[in-house]
Structures are given as C-alpha cells and as structure tokens.
MOPAC internal coordinates of N, CA, C and O (Angstrom, degrees):
PM7 1SCF
backbone

  N    0.0000 0     0.00 0     0.00 0    0    0    0
  C    1.4330 1     0.00 0     0.00 0    1    0    0
  C    1.5224 1   107.78 1     0.00 0    2    1    0
  O    1.2310 1   121.33 1   -41.20 1    3    2    1
  N    1.2944 1   115.06 1   138.80 1    3    2    1
  C    1.4575 1   117.63 1  -178.51 1    5    3    2
  C    1.5124 1   110.28 1   -91.26 1    6    5    3
  O    1.2310 1   120.52 1   -37.29 1    7    6    5
  N    1.2761 1   116.61 1   142.71 1    7    6    5
  C    1.4566 1   122.04 1   178.81 1    9    7    6
  C    1.5171 1   110.15 1   -92.55 1   10    9    7
  O    1.2310 1   120.86 1   -13.70 1   11   10    9
  N    1.3008 1   115.97 1   166.30 1   11   10    9
  C    1.4612 1   120.65 1   178.53 1   13   11   10
  C    1.5223 1   109.28 1   -70.50 1   14   13   11
  O    1.2310 1   121.16 1   -40.44 1   15   14   13
  N    1.3111 1   115.39 1   139.56 1   15   14   13
  C    1.4609 1   120.18 1   178.87 1   17   15   14
  C    1.5268 1   109.14 1   -72.55 1   18   17   15
  O    1.2310 1   121.35 1   -33.64 1   19   18   17
  N    1.3192 1   115.03 1   146.36 1   19   18   17
  C    1.4665 1   119.04 1   179.45 1   21   19   18
  C    1.5286 1   110.26 1   -66.36 1   22   21   19
  O    1.2310 1   120.76 1   -46.05 1   23   22   21
  N    1.3124 1   116.14 1   133.95 1   23   22   21
  C    1.4541 1   120.81 1   176.87 1   25   23   22
  C    1.5181 1   114.64 1    82.00 1   26   25   23
  O    1.2310 1   119.45 1  -172.29 1   27   26   25
  N    1.3393 1   118.66 1     7.71 1   27   26   25
  C    1.4656 1   121.39 1   179.99 1   29   27   26
  C    1.5250 1   108.14 1  -112.54 1   30   29   27
  O    1.2310 1   121.16 1   -58.10 1   31   30   29
  N    1.3079 1   115.38 1   121.90 1   31   30   29
  C    1.4641 1   121.15 1   177.64 1   33   31   30
  C    1.5279 1   108.98 1  -116.37 1   34   33   31
  O    1.2310 1   120.96 1   -47.30 1   35   34   33
  N    1.3109 1   115.76 1   132.70 1   35   34   33
  C    1.4586 1   120.51 1   176.18 1   37   35   34
  C    1.5270 1   106.98 1   -86.99 1   38   37   35
  O    1.2310 1   120.46 1   -66.92 1   39   38   37
  N    1.3264 1   116.73 1   113.08 1   39   38   37
  C    1.4553 1   120.87 1  -174.58 1   41   39   38
  C    1.5244 1   112.57 1   -91.28 1   42   41   39
  O    1.2310 1   119.83 1   138.23 1   43   42   41
  N    1.3118 1   117.93 1   -41.77 1   43   42   41
  C    1.4595 1   120.08 1  -176.70 1   45   43   42
  C    1.5181 1   109.50 1  -155.21 1   46   45   43
  O    1.2310 1   121.64 1   -26.44 1   47   46   45
  N    1.3166 1   114.48 1   153.56 1   47   46   45
  C    1.4561 1   120.89 1   173.77 1   49   47   46
  C    1.5258 1   106.14 1  -103.01 1   50   49   47
  O    1.2310 1   120.14 1   -67.63 1   51   50   49
  N    1.2988 1   117.33 1   112.37 1   51   50   49
  C    1.4612 1   121.07 1  -172.79 1   53   51   50
  C    1.5203 1   112.94 1   -67.41 1   54   53   51
  O    1.2310 1   119.86 1   154.96 1   55   54   53
  N    1.3070 1   117.88 1   -25.04 1   55   54   53
  C    1.4689 1   118.35 1   178.35 1   57   55   54
  C    1.5280 1   110.82 1   -66.45 1   58   57   55
  O    1.2310 1   120.20 1   146.69 1   59   58   57
  N    1.3167 1   117.23 1   -33.31 1   59   58   57
  C    1.4669 1   120.61 1   176.56 1   61   59   58
  C    1.5246 1   109.66 1   -67.89 1   62   61   59
  O    1.2310 1   120.33 1   137.56 1   63   62   61
  N    1.3104 1   116.98 1   -42.44 1   63   62   61
  C    1.4651 1   120.48 1   178.98 1   65   63   62
  C    1.5223 1   111.58 1   -63.09 1   66   65   63
  O    1.2310 1   120.02 1   144.62 1   67   66   65
  N    1.3100 1   117.57 1   -35.38 1   67   66   65
  C    1.4612 1   120.76 1   178.84 1   69   67   66
  C    1.5237 1   112.12 1   -75.04 1   70   69   67
  O    1.2310 1   119.76 1   156.93 1   71   70   69
  N    1.3157 1   118.07 1   -23.07 1   71   70   69
  C    1.4623 1   120.98 1  -179.06 1   73   71   70
  C    1.5243 1   112.53 1   -83.04 1   74   73   71
  O    1.2310 1   119.67 1   160.98 1   75   74   73
  N    1.3148 1   118.24 1   -19.02 1   75   74   73
  C    1.4725 1   121.18 1  -177.82 1   77   75   74
  C    1.5262 1   111.99 1   -57.58 1   78   77   75
  O    1.2310 1   118.36 1   133.73 1   79   78   77
  N    1.3344 1   120.72 1   -46.27 1   79   78   77
  C    1.4671 1   119.03 1   179.16 1   81   79   78
  C    1.5277 1   113.61 1   -61.99 1   82   81   79
  O    1.2310 1   119.59 1   156.13 1   83   82   81
  N    1.3046 1   118.39 1   -23.87 1   83   82   81
  C    1.4623 1   120.53 1   178.85 1   85   83   82
  C    1.5201 1   111.43 1   -80.36 1   86   85   83
  O    1.2310 1   119.81 1   142.75 1   87   86   85
  N    1.3145 1   117.97 1   -37.25 1   87   86   85
  C    1.4622 1   120.83 1  -176.07 1   89   87   86
  C    1.5218 1   113.37 1   -86.44 1   90   89   87
  O    1.2310 1   119.46 1   152.37 1   91   90   89
  N    1.3034 1   118.64 1   -27.63 1   91   90   89
  C    1.4584 1   121.50 1  -177.27 1   93   91   90
  C    1.5321 1   112.57 1   -59.88 1   94   93   91
  O    1.2310 1   118.59 1   132.03 1   95   94   93
  N    1.3295 1   120.30 1   -47.97 1   95   94   93
  C    1.4748 1   119.07 1   176.81 1   97   95   94
  C    1.5251 1   112.76 1   -64.47 1   98   97   95
  O    1.2310 1   120.22 1   145.90 1   99   98   97
  N    1.3126 1   117.19 1   -34.10 1   99   98   97
  C    1.4660 1   119.76 1   178.86 1  101   99   98
  C    1.5219 1   110.61 1   -64.90 1  102  101   99
  O    1.2310 1   120.06 1   137.13 1  103  102  101
  N    1.3207 1   117.50 1   -42.87 1  103  102  101
  C    1.4650 1   120.42 1   177.39 1  105  103  102
  C    1.5233 1   111.03 1   -65.59 1  106  105  103
  O    1.2310 1   120.16 1   144.23 1  107  106  105
  N    1.3249 1   117.30 1   -35.77 1  107  106  105
  C    1.4659 1   120.55 1   178.14 1  109  107  106
  C    1.5263 1   110.67 1   -64.94 1  110  109  107
  O    1.2310 1   119.99 1   136.78 1  111  110  109
  N    1.3183 1   117.63 1   -43.22 1  111  110  109
  C    1.4708 1   121.26 1   179.19 1  113  111  110
  C    1.5201 1   110.36 1   -63.81 1  114  113  111
  O    1.2310 1   119.97 1   136.11 1  115  114  113
  N    1.3068 1   117.66 1   -43.89 1  115  114  113
  C    1.4679 1   121.00 1   178.58 1  117  115  114
  C    1.5219 1   110.20 1   -62.60 1  118  117  115
  O    1.2310 1   119.88 1   138.60 1  119  118  117
  N    1.3122 1   117.83 1   -41.40 1  119  118  117
  C    1.4625 1   121.15 1   178.38 1  121  119  118
  C    1.5177 1   112.12 1   -61.91 1  122  121  119
  O    1.2310 1   120.10 1   138.60 1  123  122  121
  N    1.3221 1   117.41 1   -41.40 1  123  122  121
  C    1.4644 1   120.84 1   178.99 1  125  123  122
  C    1.5202 1   110.74 1   -66.16 1  126  125  123
  O    1.2310 1   119.98 1   138.91 1  127  126  125
  N    1.3227 1   117.64 1   -41.09 1  127  126  125
  C    1.4654 1   121.16 1   179.02 1  129  127  126
  C    1.5193 1   110.57 1   -63.58 1  130  129  127
  O    1.2310 1   120.08 1   137.53 1  131  130  129
  N    1.3214 1   117.45 1   -42.47 1  131  130  129
  C    1.4682 1   121.02 1   178.53 1  133  131  130
  C    1.5240 1   110.10 1   -64.56 1  134  133  131
  O    1.2310 1   119.87 1   138.63 1  135  134  133
  N    1.3196 1   117.86 1   -41.37 1  135  134  133
  C    1.4640 1   121.79 1   178.66 1  137  135  134
  C    1.5309 1   110.78 1   -60.61 1  138  137  135
  O    1.2310 1   120.05 1   134.92 1  139  138  137
  N    1.3114 1   117.52 1   -45.08 1  139  138  137
  C    1.4671 1   121.06 1   179.44 1  141  139  138
  C    1.5217 1   110.67 1   -64.62 1  142  141  139
  O    1.2310 1   120.05 1   138.56 1  143  142  141
  N    1.3267 1   117.51 1   -41.44 1  143  142  141
  C    1.4663 1   120.65 1  -179.80 1  145  143  142
  C    1.5252 1   111.36 1   -64.36 1  146  145  143
  O    1.2310 1   120.07 1   138.43 1  147  146  145
  N    1.3244 1   117.47 1   -41.57 1  147  146  145
  C    1.4683 1   120.99 1   179.83 1  149  147  146
  C    1.5222 1   110.24 1   -65.58 1  150  149  147
  O    1.2310 1   120.11 1   136.20 1  151  150  149
  N    1.3309 1   117.39 1   -43.80 1  151  150  149
  C    1.4697 1   120.42 1   178.74 1  153  151  150
  C    1.5244 1   110.85 1   -62.76 1  154  153  151
  O    1.2310 1   120.24 1   140.51 1  155  154  153
  N    1.3306 1   117.15 1   -39.49 1  155  154  153
  C    1.4579 1   120.83 1  -179.97 1  157  155  154
  C    1.5241 1   111.11 1   -65.33 1  158  157  155
  O    1.2310 1   120.36 1   137.95 1  159  158  157
  N    1.3152 1   116.92 1   -42.05 1  159  158  157
  C    1.4701 1   119.74 1   178.86 1  161  159  158
  C    1.5211 1   111.66 1   -65.87 1  162  161  159
  O    1.2310 1   120.27 1   140.83 1  163  162  161
  N    1.3299 1   117.08 1   -39.17 1  163  162  161
  C    1.4682 1   119.69 1   178.00 1  165  163  162
  C    1.5239 1   110.75 1   -64.99 1  166  165  163
  O    1.2310 1   120.09 1   138.76 1  167  166  165
  N    1.3234 1   117.43 1   -41.24 1  167  166  165
  C    1.4636 1   120.91 1   179.29 1  169  167  166
  C    1.5240 1   110.33 1   -65.18 1  170  169  167
  O    1.2310 1   120.16 1   139.96 1  171  170  169
  N    1.3185 1   117.30 1   -40.04 1  171  170  169
  C    1.4649 1   120.91 1   178.57 1  173  171  170
  C    1.5241 1   110.54 1   -64.91 1  174  173  171
  O    1.2310 1   120.19 1   140.32 1  175  174  173
  N    1.3188 1   117.25 1   -39.68 1  175  174  173
  C    1.4613 1   121.38 1   178.76 1  177  175  174
  C    1.5307 1   110.37 1   -63.88 1  178  177  175
  O    1.2310 1   120.58 1   137.02 1  179  178  177
  N    1.3531 1   116.49 1   -42.98 1  179  178  177
  C    1.4689 1   120.19 1   178.12 1  181  179  178
  C    1.5214 1   111.42 1   -63.08 1  182  181  179
  O    1.2310 1   120.06 1   138.42 1  183  182  181
  N    1.3196 1   117.50 1   -41.58 1  183  182  181
  C    1.4634 1   120.72 1   179.47 1  185  183  182
  C    1.5216 1   111.34 1   -64.14 1  186  185  183
  O    1.2310 1   120.19 1   138.91 1  187  186  185
  N    1.3198 1   117.23 1   -41.09 1  187  186  185
  C    1.4649 1   119.36 1  -179.62 1  189  187  186
  C    1.5253 1   110.91 1   -68.79 1  190  189  187
  O    1.2310 1   120.05 1   144.83 1  191  190  189
  N    1.3484 1   117.52 1   -35.17 1  191  190  189
  C    1.4649 1   119.93 1   176.62 1  193  191  190
  C    1.5201 1   110.96 1   -66.86 1  194  193  191
  O    1.2310 1   119.92 1   141.18 1  195  194  193
  N    1.3145 1   117.76 1   -38.82 1  195  194  193
  C    1.4614 1   120.88 1   178.20 1  197  195  194
  C    1.5214 1   110.96 1   -66.97 1  198  197  195
  O    1.2310 1   120.00 1   142.18 1  199  198  197
  N    1.3095 1   117.61 1   -37.82 1  199  198  197
  C    1.4623 1   120.95 1   178.71 1  201  199  198
  C    1.5228 1   111.21 1   -69.07 1  202  201  199
  O    1.2310 1   120.07 1   146.43 1  203  202  201
  N    1.3174 1   117.47 1   -33.57 1  203  202  201
  C    1.4631 1   120.74 1   178.33 1  205  203  202
  C    1.5244 1   111.08 1   -70.57 1  206  205  203
  O    1.2310 1   119.98 1   146.34 1  207  206  205
  N    1.3238 1   117.65 1   -33.66 1  207  206  205
  C    1.4624 1   121.67 1  -178.86 1  209  207  206
  C    1.5246 1   112.08 1   -79.22 1  210  209  207
  O    1.2310 1   119.94 1   152.49 1  211  210  209
  N    1.3108 1   117.72 1   -27.51 1  211  210  209
  C    1.4654 1   121.24 1  -177.01 1  213  211  210
  C    1.5241 1   109.50 1   -71.38 1  214  213  211
  O    1.2310 1   120.27 1   -40.49 1  215  214  213
  N    1.3379 1   117.09 1   139.51 1  215  214  213
  C    1.4670 1   118.99 1   177.75 1  217  215  214
  C    1.5238 1   110.07 1   -68.28 1  218  217  215
  O    1.2310 1   121.28 1   -37.56 1  219  218  217
  N    1.2954 1   115.15 1   142.44 1  219  218  217
  C    1.4600 1   118.82 1  -178.75 1  221  219  218
  C    1.5203 1   110.01 1   -81.21 1  222  221  219
  O    1.2310 1   120.56 1   -32.50 1  223  222  221
  N    1.2994 1   116.53 1   147.50 1  223  222  221
  C    1.4568 1   122.70 1  -179.29 1  225  223  222
  C    1.5248 1   112.05 1   -95.63 1  226  225  223
  O    1.2310 1   119.66 1  -174.69 1  227  226  225
  N    1.2994 1   118.25 1     5.31 1  227  226  225
  C    1.4640 1   120.26 1  -176.37 1  229  227  226
  C    1.5218 1   111.37 1   -68.62 1  230  229  227
  O    1.2310 1   119.13 1   146.27 1  231  230  229
  N    1.3384 1   119.27 1   -33.73 1  231  230  229
  C    1.4633 1   121.21 1   179.33 1  233  231  230
  C    1.5261 1   110.70 1   -66.97 1  234  233  231
  O    1.2310 1   120.37 1   139.98 1  235  234  233
  N    1.3204 1   116.91 1   -40.02 1  235  234  233
  C    1.4545 1   120.53 1  -178.79 1  237  235  234
  C    1.5206 1   111.45 1   -71.46 1  238  237  235
  O    1.2310 1   120.28 1   146.79 1  239  238  237
  N    1.3138 1   117.08 1   -33.21 1  239  238  237
  C    1.4588 1   120.49 1  -177.82 1  241  239  238
  C    1.5204 1   111.89 1   -73.86 1  242  241  239
  O    1.2310 1   119.58 1   151.25 1  243  242  241
  N    1.3103 1   118.41 1   -28.75 1  243  242  241
  C    1.4663 1   120.67 1  -177.17 1  245  243  242
  C    1.5140 1   112.24 1   -82.11 1  246  245  243
  O    1.2310 1   119.17 1   164.13 1  247  246  245
  N    1.3158 1   119.19 1   -15.87 1  247  246  245
  C    1.4696 1   121.34 1  -178.45 1  249  247  246
  C    1.4760 1   113.04 1   -79.67 1  250  249  247
  O    1.2310 1   120.10 1   180.00 1  251  250  249

C-alpha cells in the first residue's frame, strides 16, 4: 500500500464538484414532491375530521 507523499494534501475531488449540478435539481424536485404529498395528507385529514364532526343527515332523510 502506498503512503501519502510528504507535503501533498488532497483538497477536493473534482468529480464530486462536477456532480453537484446534476444532483441539486433532482433533490429539489424530490423535495417539492414530498412537500405536496405532506400538504395533501394534512388537508385530507382535516376534511375527514370535519366530516366526522358534522351531524349526519341520514336520520332526517329517512323520516
């Protein structure tokens, strides 16, 4: 195994720097999709809670 040469520091891996522009939009799209899904689930939960609290009209319709 080769050891590190004296006086040589590895500062950055350029392949990682070149990959950032490719992954950044993908992470942004995933974040937006997750945000929309969470908002949709919260809205659905609120609607179901409101429907559970509202009195049902089935008793009045059957009379």
